[in-house]
ZATIKE-311694 format. One record per residue (C-alpha): residue in three letters; z, x, y. Coordinates in pm, 1 decimal, m for minus. Each point is the difference from the previous one (the first is absolute). Layout:
BEGIN
+-----+----------+----------+----------+
:   r :        w :        u :        v :
+-----+----------+----------+----------+
: ala :        Z :        X :        Y :
...
+-----+----------+----------+----------+
//
This chain:
BEGIN
+-----+----------+----------+----------+
:   r :        w :        u :        v :
+-----+----------+----------+----------+
: unk :  m2968.0 :  m1719.1 :    390.8 :
: unk :    378.4 :    172.6 :   m120.7 :
: unk :    115.4 :   m340.2 :    m44.3 :
: unk :   m281.9 :    m77.7 :   m255.3 :
: unk :     34.4 :    319.9 :   m136.4 :
: unk :    330.4 :     26.4 :    m62.7 :
: unk :    119.0 :   m377.5 :     31.6 :
: unk :    166.3 :    m46.1 :   m370.7 :
: unk :    203.6 :    326.6 :     38.3 :
: unk :    127.9 :    m15.7 :    353.3 :
: unk :    158.1 :   m382.8 :     72.0 :
: unk :     76.8 :     15.6 :    373.2 :
: unk :    m69.1 :   m257.7 :    340.3 :
: unk :   m353.6 :     m0.7 :    138.3 :
: unk :    132.1 :    144.6 :    286.4 :
: unk :    119.7 :    337.3 :   m179.4 :
: unk :   m357.4 :    m17.6 :   m153.2 :
: unk :   m109.0 :     55.0 :    335.3 :
: unk :    223.4 :    216.8 :    115.2 :
: unk :    m54.1 :    215.9 :   m336.6 :
: unk :   m369.6 :    m38.5 :     91.3 :
: unk :    m14.7 :    152.1 :    363.6 :
: unk :    240.8 :    294.7 :    m95.9 :
: unk :   m288.0 :     97.4 :   m248.2 :
: unk :   m291.6 :    m81.2 :    277.7 :
: unk :    256.6 :    206.7 :    204.6 :
: unk :     55.2 :    323.6 :   m247.1 :
: unk :   m363.2 :    m22.4 :    m52.5 :
: unk :    m98.3 :     15.6 :    352.3 :
: unk :    255.5 :    319.7 :    105.3 :
: unk :    m86.4 :    169.6 :   m350.6 :
: unk :   m396.6 :    m41.3 :    142.4 :
: unk :     58.1 :     99.1 :    384.3 :
: unk :    218.4 :    323.1 :   m179.1 :
: unk :   m301.6 :     84.3 :   m200.7 :
: unk :   m241.4 :     22.2 :    292.5 :
: unk :    236.8 :    150.9 :    218.9 :
: unk :     30.8 :    289.3 :   m301.6 :
: unk :   m414.4 :     17.7 :    m71.1 :
: unk :    m20.2 :     93.3 :    348.9 :
: unk :    242.2 :    225.5 :    104.0 :
: unk :      3.7 :    207.9 :   m357.3 :
: unk :   m252.3 :    166.3 :   m182.1 :
: unk :   m170.1 :   m171.4 :   m262.6 :
: unk :    180.0 :    255.5 :   m254.2 :
: unk :    330.9 :   m107.0 :    131.5 :
: unk :    m79.7 :   m357.4 :     60.0 :
: unk :   m126.9 :     m4.5 :   m373.3 :
: unk :    327.2 :    137.9 :   m134.2 :
: unk :    189.2 :   m236.5 :    238.0 :
: unk :   m186.5 :   m305.0 :    m88.6 :
: unk :     34.4 :    101.4 :   m386.4 :
: unk :    383.9 :     25.1 :      9.4 :
: unk :     33.4 :   m320.8 :    204.3 :
: unk :   m189.0 :   m204.8 :   m287.3 :
: unk :    208.0 :    168.1 :   m290.5 :
: unk :    319.0 :   m115.3 :    165.2 :
+-----+----------+----------+----------+
//
């Protein structure tokens, strides 16, 4: 998916595309896990503020 979107802008090997793609998957899984942990361990108001700040950053 990244290669189709950014392939015309970034010229890298197929192996590097795979590493980039897997890095994005890893990042999103970690982010989703952190969000779930925060959601279960914080009050709704605190979680909403943290979630809003994370989306801005």
